[in-house]
C-alpha positions, 0 to 999 in steps of 0.5 A: 881921625885915628884909624886902625890902618894909620901908620903913625908914630907916637912917643909916650914918656914914662913907661914904668908908669901905671897909666902908661901900661894901660895906654900902650896896650890900648894903642897897640889894640886900637891903632896901627901906631908904632910906639916909642916909649921912654924910661929912666931906669927900667922899662916896665912890664910889657909884652914883646911887640915889634911896634913897641920900642923903648928908649932910655931918657932922663927927664933931668937931661931933656936935651937927649929928647931931640935925638928921638925926634930926629931919628923917629919923627913922632907924629903924636906925643903923650907926656906921662913922665913926671915927679908927681909926689907932693913930698918930693916937690917940697923936699927937692923943689929945684929937681922937681921943677926941672923934671916937671916944668923944664923937661915938659917945656922942652918937649913942647918946643920940640913938638912944635919945631918938628911939626908933631900933630898933637901933644898931650901933657898930663897935668894934675888936679894939684894945678887948681889953686896950686900951693905945692911945688908939684902943683905949681909946676904943672900950673906953669906948664898949662900957662906956658901952653896958653902963651906959646905959638903952637903953629900947626901942633895941637897942644892939650893939657889933661889934669889926670886925677888920682889913678886907683892902685897906681904907684903911690896911690892911697888905694895901694897903700891901704891895701898893703896896710890891710894885708899886714894888719896895720892901721890905715894912716890918713892925714885928715878926716875930711881929706878928699880926692878924685879917682879914676881907673887906669882904663878910664885914664887910657880912654881919656887920653885916646879921646883927647888924641883924636878930639882934644882942642888946641890949648884946652885944659881937660879935667875930670868932673867926677865927685871927689871921694872922702878918703876916710869913706874909701878906707872904711869901705876897703876895711869892710871888704877885707873882713878884718878889724883894722883901725884908722889913724889920722897922722896930720897933713903934710907940707904942700897938701890940700884938704879938698880937691875942687869938683867942677860944676857944669857951669865951669866946663864944656862937657865932651862925648866921653862921660866924666871928661870936660874942658875948662871954660875960659881958661887963659894966661893969667899974669897975676896968678902966675906972679902969685905962684912964683912968689910962693915958690921963691919962699924956698931958698933953693928955688931963689938961689937957682939961676936956672929956675929964676931964668924960667920965671923971668920968661913969664 
């Protein structure tokens, strides 16, 4: 049980992330943990705290992480850092796979090697019936977790829904467009997504640190929101007369996010969070998504990525 007087150390990646800020503040308030927060270019907006230390690390050079394990000996890990934009995955598939898959797998192996108690990797709803590079990379991490012997380390995957007002979120984009009196741009009239707040995301992570089950894949089972309805509500709240412009779907995008029924999940004590039932390694599905990735020339020609695929 995570208690106020527990003097453990937690490693949190991705300090500039929207959710990370909420989560770090929650950890500082609700535990006595020391926090090691990693960043690539800049630290982010945080108050000075003697229990909070920042370390510069690039996901594309994952070997650097081992020095953190040797020096700081983290008891827990929450891996938030990622290249999460679908368009980046379609344009730079090898770079995104290295950041999202290779770096995450490296961290998982280090967590097991150094006896970390619990590690949470943030997956994505894009991993469900994955078609994009980002989604497939997240799915392959989930599948890697199912295969590996985790020893005494509890490994947990959390499919983070879209976080309201986070970097790149449609809510933030729409707000900026409304402020500038520009048309709101939506890819398709029927596009839908699941949303949670930064506070909810932090609450879910805290819960999973304490009560998440080994190799569990946790999801939000809230109803998806139609993006057009969201835009119309935001326009109404603004009191402005703003148009909506449909611009067409982008490569790798899915039209509708799957909503999980109560038959597909085991509910938890925290509202809106469930664990997928009967989630296991699926060799046939892995081969299908790898074939999809290999449609991209850059992926086919990358020896490093092909060696990863051989491991499945």
